[in-house]
N, C-alpha and C positions, 0 to 999 in steps of 0.2 A: 417346320414350316407352318405358318399361321393359316388357319382354316379360312376359306372364303365365306363371305356372307351369302345367304341363300339367293339373293337377287343377282349375284355375280356368277352363279352356276349355269352351266349349259342346259337350257330347257330340254334338250334332247334326252337327257338322262334323269329328268324329273317326271313325277307322275302328273297327269293332267286331270285336275279335279273338276274341270268344266263339264265333264260327263255327268256329274252329280248336280251341280248348279252352275249356271253360266258365269256368275260373279257374286260378290257379296250382297249386292242389291237383290238378286234372285233368292239368295239364302235368307235375307231379312223378310222377304215376302212369304217364303215357306215357313219361317219361324212364326210369323204372325198367324198364319193359317193353322199351324200345329197347335199353337197356344189356344186359339179359339176352339179347336176341336176338343181339347181337354175338357173344356167347360160343358161339353155335351155328355160327359160320362156320368156326372152326378145324378141326372134325372133317371138313369137306368136302374138305380137302386130300388129294390122292391118290385121290379117288373119282370124279372127273368123267369119266375115260376108261374107266370100267368098262362103261358101257352108255348108250344114248340116254336111258333112264329116269333114270339117275343124274345125267347132265348136266342134264336138265330140272329135276330136284329141286333140284340145286345152284343153278341160275340162279333158280329160283322163290324160294329162300330169300334169295339175295342181293338180289333185287328187293324182297322183303318187308321185309327189314331196312333197306335204303336208304330206302324210303318212310317207315317209322316215324321214322327219324332226321331226314329232311328236314322232316317235320312239326314235330318237336320243335324243330329249329333255326329254322324259319320263325317260330314263335311267339316265341321268345326274341329273334330278330333284329328283328322288327317292334316288340316291346315296348320294346327299347332305342332303336330309331330314334325313337320318340315322345318319349323323354327320355333322352339319353345320360348325364345326371347321376344317374340312378336307380341306386343301388348294387345293389339287388336284381336289376334288369334286367341290369346288367353281369355279375353272377355267373351268371345264367341263360345269358347269351350265351357266357361263357367255358366253362361246362360243356358246352353244346351243341357248341361248336367242338372241345372235347377228345374228345367222343364221335365226331364225324366223323373225327378223326385216328385214333382207335382202330379204327374200322371200316376206314378206308383201309389201315392197317397190316395188319389181319387179311386183307384181300383182295389183298395183294401177290402171292399165288401164282396168282391166277385166270387172267390172260391167258397166262402161260407154260405153265400146265397145259393150257389149251385148245389152245395151239399144239403141245403135245407129242402130241396125239391124231393118229393117222394121217390125212392129208388126205382120202383116199378114204373112209375109215370115217366121218369127221366129216361129209363131204358127204352121205353116204347117210342119216345120222341126221337131218340138218337138212331132209330132204325130207318127213319125217313131218308131217302136218297140225298135230299138237300142239306142234311146234317152231317153227311159223311166227312166233309172237310174238317169238322170239329170233333169227330169221333174220338181220336186219340187224346186230344187235349182234355175232353170231358172225362174220358175213361181214366186218365192219369190223375185227375182231380178227385174223382170218386173213389179211386183205389185207396186214397188216404183217409177215407171216411172213419175207419176204425181208430185212426190216430189223430183225429181232429176233435178239439174240445168244443164246448158250447160257446156261444158268442161272447159271454163274459170271460171265459177262460182264454179264448183266442185274443181278446182285447188285452188282457193282462200280460200274456206272453209277448204281444206286439210292443207293449209299453216297456217291457224288459229289454227290448232289442238293443237300444243304445247302450245300456249298462253292460249287456253281454259282450259288447265289442271292446270293453276296457282292457282285457288281457292282450288282445291283438294290437290295439292302439298303443298300449304301453310298450309292447315289444318294438313297434315301429319307431316310436319316439326315442327309446333308449338306444336301439341298434343303429338307426339311421341318422339321428340328430345329436344325441348327447355323447355318444361314444366317439372317441378319437383314437388314432393309432400312432405308434412311434415310427421312427425312421429305421431303415435298414440300408445296407450297402448293396447296390446292384452288381451285375457281372463286371462292370467297368470300375467299380469301387466308388461310385457316386452315391451320395446320400439321397434316398428317396423315401417319401412318406407313404406308408401303407394306407390303402383305402379298401372299401368293399370291392370296388371295381378292379383295382390292380392286383389284389391278392391272388386271383387266379392266374394272372400273368407270371408273377414271381414263383408261384407254386409249380409252374411248368418249366422253370429255368433249367438250363443244362447244368448249372452249377449247384451241386448238392448243398454247398454252404449257403447260397442264396435261398434255396428251397427251405432249408432248416430254419434260417432266420425269419423268413416270412411266416412259416408255420408257428414258430414259438412266439413271435411278437403278436401276431394276429390273434391266436387263440389265448394267449396270455392276457389280453385285454378282456376277453369274454370271461376268463376265470375270475377276474376282479369282481365281476357282478353276478357270479354264478348262482348265488342264493336268491337274488332278485329275479333272475331268469326262471329259476325253479318255482318261485312263488307265482309268477305270471303264467307259466305253463300249467302248473297245478290248478290255477283258477280256471284256465281254459278247459282242462279235462273235467273239472267239477261241473262246469256249465254244460258241456257235452252230455254228461251223464244225467244232469238234471232234466234237460229237454227230452232226452230219450225216455226217462222214467215217467215224466208227466204225460208224454204222448203214448205210453204203453208199449214201447219197444223193448225187446229183450236186452239190448245193450246199446251203447253209443255207436258201435260198429254196425249193428243191425239198422239203426236209425239212419246213419249216413248212407248206407248202400240201398236203403229203401227207395230213395229218390230216383235212382236209375233202374230199380227193379232187379237188382243184382243179388243173387244168393250169397250169403257169407261163405258158403263152401268154395266159391270162386276165389275169394281172398285167401282162404286157408290153403287151397291147392296150389296157388301161386307160390306161397312161402315154402310149401313142401317140395315143389319142383325145383326151386332154387337151391334149397338145402341139398337135394339129391345131386345137384350138378356142381357142388362146391369143389370136388376134386379137380375140375377143369380150371376153376379160379386159382387153386393152389398151383397148378401147372403154369398158369400165366404169370403168377408172382415169381415162381422159380426162374422162368425165362427172363423176366425183368431183372432179377438179381444177377443172372449170368451175363446178360448183354450189357448192363450198366456197370459191371465189375464191382459190385457192392458186397461187403461182408454180410450185411443184413439189409433187408428192405424195410425202411421206415414208412410210416403212413404218408410222410411228405415226399416219398419217392414213387408214388403211384400215378402221378399226373404228367410228369415230363415225358415227351415223346421218346420212344425207343429208337427212332430213326430221325434224329434231329438235323442231320447233315444234308438232307435232300432239299434241293431248291426247286420246288414245284410251282413255278409261276403260272398264273392263270388269269390273263387279262379278261375283261368282261365279255368282249366279243367271242373269245375262245371258250369262255365259261358257258355262254349261251349255246354255242354249237355242241359242246360236250354234253350238256344237259339234254338237249334235243335228241342226240344219238342214243344216250342211255335210256331215255324214256320212250324210245320207239316201240317197244313191246306193248305199250298202252294204246296203240292204234292211231289211225289217221286223224280222227277228230281231235284227239288229245294233242297231236302235233300241231294242228292248225290253231288250236287255242293257245299254245305256247307262242306261236308266231304273233297272234293278236296281243298277247301280254307284252311281247318284246317291242311291238311297233305302235301300239295304241295308247301309250301312256299309263300302263298299269303299274310300272315299277319306278321307284325313286332309288337311284343306284348309289351315288357317292355321298360321302360325309360332307356336311357344311356346318358352319357355326350355328349352334343352337339346335341342331337336328337331334331327334331322339336316337339314343344309342341302340346297338343291337340290331335285331331284325324282327319283323312281324308281317302277318298278312291280315287284312281286314276286309271282309265281304261287305258289299253295299247292295242290298236287295233291289232288284229292278235296274241295276246299272251293271257293274262288274266288280270283281275284287281288286284291291290295291295291295302292293307289296312294298315294304320299306326295307332297304338294305343299307349297309355302310361298307361297300365293296372295296377291298384293298388288293385285288389281283392275286389272290392265293387260291390253292386248291380248296382249302377250307371254305372260302367264299363261294366257290362253285357248289359245294355241298349245301351251304346255306341257301343259295338260290334254288336248288332242287327242292330242298325242304319247304321253303316258303311257297313255292309254286304248287307243291302238293296241297297245302292248306287252301291256296287260292282256287285250285281246280275243284276241290271238295266243295267250297262255297259256291263256285260257278254252277256246277252240276245240280247241287241241291236247290239253289235259288231259281234256276231255270225250270226245274221239275216240280217243286213243291209250292203250294200257296204260302203266303207270308207266315201264317200261323204255324206252319210246320217246317220252315226253311232252315232253322238254326240247329246244327247238330250238337250233341252233348259232349262233355269233356272226355268221356270214356272212349269215344271214337275220334276225338279231335286230332290226336297225334298219329293216327294210322296212315292217312294219305301222305303226310309229310315224310314219315319214316319209310313207307314203301318206295318213295322216290329216292331216298338216300341209299336204300339197299340196292335198288336197281342201278344206281350210279356206281356203287361199290363193285357190284358184280360185273358191270361193263368194263370198268377200269382193270379189274383182275383178269378179264378175258382178253383185253387188248394190250395191256402194258407188259412189256417183256423185260424192262430194266428191273433187276432184283431189288435194288434199294427203293425204287418207287413203288414196286409191289408191296414191299415190307411196310412202307409208309401208309399205303392204303389199308392194308390189313390192320395195322396199329390203330388207325382212325376208326375202323369198323369195330375192333375189339373194345376200344374205349367207349364207344356208343353202348355196347352191351354192358360194360362194367358200370358206367355211370347212370344208365337208365334202368336196365333190367335188374342188376344185382343191387346197386346202391338204393334205388327207390324201394325195392322189396325189403331191404334192411330197415329203411325208414318206416315202412308199413308195419313191419314186425315190432319195431320199437313203440309205435303208437298203440298197437294192440296190447302189448305188455303193460304200458303205462296206464291205460284205461282199465285193464283187468286188475292191476294192483290197487288202484283207487277203489274200484268196485268191491274188492275184497277187504277194504278197510285199512289199507296200508298208506300212510302219509307219503306224498311224493316229494321227498326232500332232495336236495341237490346231490347228496351222496348216493341215494338210491337210484336216481336217474342216471348219474354218471356210471354206476356199477352195471346197470341194465344195458346202457349203451356200449360199455366196454365188452361185456359178454358177447354181444352181437358182432362187434368188430373182430374179436378174437375168433369167432366162428366163421364169419364170411371171408376174412382175410388171413386165414391160417397160413403161417409161413412168413408173415410180415410182423414187424415189431410194433405192437400197439402202444404208442406213447401215452403217458398220463394225460397230456393235454388233448389227445384225441377223444378222451372220454367226454369232453364237454361240447363236442361238435353239435350235439342235439340242440344246444342253446341258440345256435345261429340259423336254424331252419324255419323260415317264416311259414312254410306250408303246414307245420304242425298246429298252427292256430286255425286251420281249416281241416279238421280231423278226417282221417280215412279218405284222403283225396289222392295222395301220391301213388297209391297202388295202380291207379289207372295209367300212369306213364309206363309202368312195367307190362301191364296187360296189352296196352296199345302197341308197344314195341314188339312184343311176342306175336301179336296178330299181324303186324306189318311184315315181319320176317316170314311168317307162314304164307301170307298172300303173295309176296314177291317170289317166293320159291315156287308156288303153284303157277304163277304167270309164266315164269321162265321155263319151267319143266313142261307145262301143258300147252304153251304157245297161244293162250287165249285169255284176254283180260275182260271178257264180256261181263262175267258175274261181278268182278271188282268194280267196273264202271257203273253197273247197276246199283251197287252199294253206295257209290258216291252220290247218287241221286236221291237217297232216302232222307237226307237232312235230319229233322227231328220228328219224323212221322211214326216212329216206333221206338221201342226200348233198344239201347245199344247192343245188347247181346243178340237180339233178334235181327238187327240190321247186319251185324257181322256174319251171321249165318248165311246171308245172301252171298257174301264173298268167300264162303267155304270155311269160316272160322267158328268153332264152337268152344267158347271159353269155359263151358261147364265140363269139358273134357280136359283133364290134366295134360294130355299129350300135346295140346297146343303150345303150352309153355315149354314142355320138355323137348319138343322138336326144334324150337327156336334155340334152346340151350345146346342142342347137338351141333347147330351151325356155329355157335361160339367155340365149341370144342374143336371142330374141324379147322376153324380159322387160327386157333392157337397152335395147332400142330403144323399148319402150313407156314405160319410166321416163324415158328421154331426151326423148321427145316431150312428156311432162307437165312435167318440170322446166325444160326449155329454154324452153317456152312461158310 
């Protein structure tokens, strides 16, 4: 069935952007105002060190300009997300991005100038009550003093910025534009052309023949260019190491984690905890082998549902009701905010022609968050709704509580609220669902969240660490070496499954590797969320968790998580989450084997 144009969709199921700006005319006026505000930044240069009052006035202006531009950008971004084919929306988005770049360029002097202020003098200024709003921002800037070069050095590194993006840009062009994929036969015997988008669909097919064909044809294309991918990734690793060395960090991993003030010990203990729990993964693979009736489990047999026959329909109205019931432990205010999200135009529900695929949540400071869905009336869609509402409520509580300068939370905690909601929904379904097949379906969904987030992202994290360590030791990162390194990890993490030769090159398709030491945060975030949900359900009190949601970016992620009762410096945090995985494997085993 052909998709409807956006203008033909029921407005009842579309978000209402008039809460940001009444119409495009109002947006144009705000754009002009924001553009004029950017011009006020340049005169600040050279004034910040004159006095505490001058520093505060400068930071006040920067915050004000940033807030104006973010609002302008959000409206344009969300308008285009609703219909990417809308030429007017494309133009708005391009103009908003250009304005962001203009502001960033104008602000390039800010951090170096703050760092040029005498440390003792700056410290005394920041003790004044009126400077409290900027305490964390300035503290975070000055923390980097030891790793900041002089003005000439910083200018040279900034000039290198565009060139440093070449490995990532080259990956994007090769993987997203130049590469094409062959056709395979689907379950009905029709010829279908593989794409990045539909590969995951055919990888989950109930037909092993379709899964195998999708796997071999998709990864076969990457194999054709494997030496090029190795050269690009090697270039990215070299640049990571160069920037770390120039700034005086012990390693690229230390440099990457420095931004969030995360000890490398947290990274290493995550890997160790997952290694210790690998017998549970082995048990899950053996269960998969038994239930699917396979002689051996190939890597392309890891994604298809174990309970594919369950017809778990979930229309949007039922999905909303289910999510509300599942999230009841989070309290009355949270429930009332869910009602607002459902009735005040926060959510864009159904797919239309040109709409951005997938799902996301986008906070708009001073207004409220917005959620994009492409709802298709399945239980998975209800999980997506719960997930995105977790992001939305995190944004709502942070925006309401924090000043603009501190409202935006960091990536390390970004997936916590969303995953807490998914875990609470899972636990609610397991508590209320009596049908064995449906319970098995929910457990399978839960376990796949663990496997693809906690285990798989940790495998990725370990690969990154090994690749950077190999380069640092003087070993050239050839395609053969990277393949062998990735194979060893797959054989370790998925012991009991057959690791195909083509699986060795999966590293070549992971875009996150060009933003080094980033993916581990998915695993720590998932672990944190499991621990928080368990605490809420067992303790019957979400007060500390709700207080965590208000912190935004006012402190370092690990300190914020401690408010919710999670200490990532304690290896037990990840270990206890993995015990939940083991319990779920045993329960699924008891249902399916029976």
